[in-house]
VMD Tcl script that draws the C-alpha trace (Angstrom):
set ca {
  {91.84 -138.51 -79.69}
  {91.23 -134.96 -78.41}
  {94.16 -132.98 -77.87}
  {94.84 -130.00 -75.25}
  {95.48 -126.94 -76.84}
  {98.48 -124.91 -75.80}
  {97.60 -121.70 -73.34}
  {97.30 -118.74 -75.32}
  {99.54 -115.63 -74.89}
  {96.47 -114.03 -73.35}
  {95.88 -116.74 -71.04}
  {99.42 -116.23 -69.65}
  {99.17 -112.83 -69.20}
  {96.46 -113.13 -67.20}
  {97.45 -115.63 -64.93}
  {100.95 -113.62 -64.81}
  {99.05 -110.24 -64.00}
  {96.63 -112.73 -61.62}
  {99.41 -114.04 -59.59}
  {101.65 -110.54 -59.49}
  {98.76 -109.48 -57.76}
  {98.39 -111.74 -55.30}
  {101.86 -111.47 -54.20}
  {101.17 -107.85 -54.10}
  {98.24 -107.43 -52.21}
  {100.34 -109.66 -49.65}
  {103.34 -107.05 -49.21}
  {101.99 -105.45 -46.89}
  {102.35 -107.92 -43.99}
  {102.97 -106.80 -40.66}
  {106.83 -108.28 -41.47}
  {107.05 -105.97 -44.19}
  {106.20 -102.95 -42.04}
  {108.93 -103.97 -39.48}
  {111.08 -104.60 -42.21}
  {110.86 -100.91 -43.66}
  {111.18 -99.41 -40.66}
  {114.36 -101.31 -40.21}
  {115.37 -100.06 -43.50}
  {114.65 -96.17 -42.82}
  {116.54 -96.12 -39.63}
  {119.33 -97.98 -41.34}
  {119.11 -95.50 -44.04}
  {119.00 -92.52 -41.81}
  {121.24 -93.61 -38.98}
  {124.24 -94.54 -42.17}
  {123.75 -90.93 -43.56}
  {123.57 -89.22 -40.07}
  {126.33 -90.77 -37.98}
  {128.71 -90.62 -41.55}
  {128.20 -86.78 -41.91}
  {126.74 -87.05 -45.15}
  {126.07 -83.91 -46.59}
  {122.05 -84.56 -46.06}
  {122.20 -85.81 -42.77}
  {119.45 -88.17 -43.98}
  {117.00 -85.63 -43.79}
  {114.46 -87.08 -46.58}
  {113.12 -89.29 -42.94}
  {112.97 -86.25 -41.41}
  {109.10 -84.83 -40.78}
  {108.62 -82.42 -43.30}
  {107.76 -79.18 -41.00}
  {111.17 -80.60 -38.95}
  {113.52 -80.77 -42.10}
  {114.53 -76.87 -42.49}
  {115.61 -76.65 -38.73}
  {117.25 -79.94 -38.71}
  {119.25 -79.24 -41.49}
  {120.08 -75.76 -39.66}
  {121.31 -77.57 -36.65}
  {122.86 -80.45 -38.60}
  {125.46 -78.36 -40.10}
  {126.86 -77.48 -36.74}
  {126.54 -80.75 -35.87}
  {128.90 -82.42 -38.70}
  {131.55 -79.22 -37.32}
  {131.08 -80.69 -33.78}
  {130.75 -84.15 -33.75}
  {132.66 -87.32 -34.32}
  {130.65 -90.52 -33.85}
  {133.49 -93.20 -33.01}
  {130.64 -96.03 -32.23}
  {126.91 -96.11 -32.35}
  {124.84 -99.22 -31.30}
  {120.35 -99.92 -31.26}
  {119.94 -101.69 -28.03}
  {116.52 -101.35 -27.75}
  {113.28 -101.02 -29.71}
  {109.81 -99.94 -28.53}
  {106.59 -100.36 -30.44}
  {102.99 -98.23 -30.10}
  {100.13 -97.97 -31.40}
  {99.32 -94.12 -31.62}
  {101.33 -94.20 -28.62}
  {100.62 -97.32 -26.39}
  {102.84 -99.92 -26.23}
  {102.83 -102.83 -28.32}
  {104.32 -106.10 -26.64}
  {105.29 -108.13 -29.96}
  {107.69 -110.95 -30.86}
  {109.28 -110.04 -34.40}
  {110.49 -113.95 -34.35}
  {106.88 -115.44 -34.47}
  {105.38 -114.93 -37.71}
  {102.04 -115.33 -35.90}
  {102.37 -112.12 -34.14}
  {100.18 -108.98 -34.88}
  {102.55 -106.40 -35.38}
  {100.48 -103.82 -35.81}
  {102.60 -100.48 -34.88}
  {102.28 -97.03 -36.01}
  {105.04 -95.71 -34.38}
  {108.91 -96.52 -32.55}
  {111.18 -95.62 -30.24}
  {114.90 -96.50 -30.88}
  {117.34 -96.44 -28.38}
  {120.76 -95.67 -29.59}
  {124.23 -95.48 -27.64}
  {126.90 -93.40 -28.82}
  {130.49 -92.88 -28.31}
  {131.76 -89.59 -29.13}
  {133.88 -86.24 -29.44}
  {132.36 -83.21 -29.00}
  {134.50 -80.28 -29.42}
  {135.75 -78.64 -28.04}
  {136.73 -81.42 -25.85}
  {138.63 -84.78 -27.04}
  {137.53 -87.05 -24.47}
  {134.91 -89.68 -25.78}
  {131.95 -89.41 -24.84}
  {128.66 -91.99 -24.07}
  {125.16 -90.85 -25.56}
  {121.93 -92.96 -24.74}
  {119.38 -91.26 -27.18}
  {115.86 -92.04 -28.29}
  {114.99 -91.51 -31.90}
  {111.71 -91.55 -32.02}
  {109.95 -92.58 -35.59}
  {106.11 -92.53 -36.75}
  {104.43 -94.18 -40.05}
  {102.67 -91.81 -42.09}
  {100.99 -94.32 -43.33}
  {103.07 -94.59 -46.66}
  {106.61 -94.54 -44.74}
  {108.58 -93.67 -41.76}
  {109.88 -90.20 -40.73}
  {112.01 -89.41 -37.83}
  {111.18 -86.37 -35.27}
  {114.82 -85.79 -34.25}
  {116.32 -84.27 -31.66}
  {119.88 -82.71 -32.38}
  {120.19 -81.07 -29.04}
  {121.75 -83.83 -26.90}
  {124.45 -84.20 -29.81}
  {125.39 -80.38 -29.14}
  {124.37 -79.16 -25.67}
}
mol new
graphics top color blue
foreach p $ca { graphics top sphere $p radius 0.5 }
foreach p [lrange $ca 0 end-1] q [lrange $ca 1 end] { graphics top cylinder $p $q radius 0.2 }
display resetview
C-alpha cells in the first residue's frame, strides 16, 4: 500500500510564499486606492483640526511643508474648530472628473486626484462668533501615497 508522504517544510514555505505573493499582488485594487485616500484624509484632518504640533504636515506636498508650518502656527493661535464634516468628494484623473460608485466592486476607481469639500464651524480670533466655512481640500496621488496642497488662507483671512 502506498502512503502519501507528509509535506516537507520546504514545500510549506513555498506554498505560503506563493499565497502571500498572490494576495499581495491583489492589494493595490481600486478599493485599496480609495481606502488609502480615506485614511490619509482622516489622519490629516484629525491632526489639522486637533491642533497637533505637526498639523498633519507629513501629508502636505514636500515643497509646501515649510510655508504650511509657518502658517499653521498662526492657525493654531487664531482658529478653534467646533465642527468639521466632509460634505462632498470629487475624483479626477489628470484633472478630468471621474464618475465612480465606491459601493460597486466592479467600478473602475482609476483616479489620481481628489477634491474633498469640507464644512467647518469655527471661531476665528479676534471674533467670538461662530463662523461657517466651506473649504475644498485638493489631494494628489504621487504614485505611492496621497498628499494635500493645503490652503490656510480662508481660515486666516
